[in-house]
C-alpha positions, 0 to 999 in steps of 0.5 A: 724758198724753192729755186725750182721752177714751175712746169708751166708758164703763162704769158697773159694777154688781153683775153687769156694767155699764151702757155709755155712748157718750162724745160730745164732738162736739155743738153745746153742746161738752158732755161727754154719755154715751148709754146704749147697753146693759147688760151681764151679766158672769156670763152674757155677756149684752149688751142694746141700749138700747131700739130700739138696734142696737149697732155692730161697734165697740160690740160689740168694745169691749164684748166687750174690756171683759168680758174684762178685767173678768172677769180683774179679778174673778177676780184680786180673788177670788183676792186676797180669799182670800188676805186671809181666810187672813191673818185667820184667822191673825190671829184664831188669834192674837187668840184665844190672846193677847188674847181675853177670855172674853167675846169668845170666847163671842161669836164661838166658835160662829160661827167653828167653824161657819164654819170646819167648813163650809169645812173640808167644802167644800174636802175634798169638792173636793180628793177629787173632784180626786184621784178625777178624776186 
């Protein structure tokens, strides 16, 4: 296992990350993180920190990170949807086998509205795809 640190650190936030250059070659032999940019994964915007100009290495590292981050987020989204399907199945089993009348009264309207909304979206999207074929 290598003890070498990567040249960049990305502190993830809601829509992207703060980008830091990792510096270990200073006089105090301390690890320092120098913020060089802010990135937005949703729109691809990269804002250098302050008056800084990013090097081609900086830009390449940021582009690689954004590509990987977008792929990770897409994979996680699909995984979340599969989990939602599992939860719907577990909810149906719970409603049929273990839920009390009070339990059902507490959640029925919210579940029915959410499922109706989801069904409308899915049917509309499917119809759009079939029309496009």
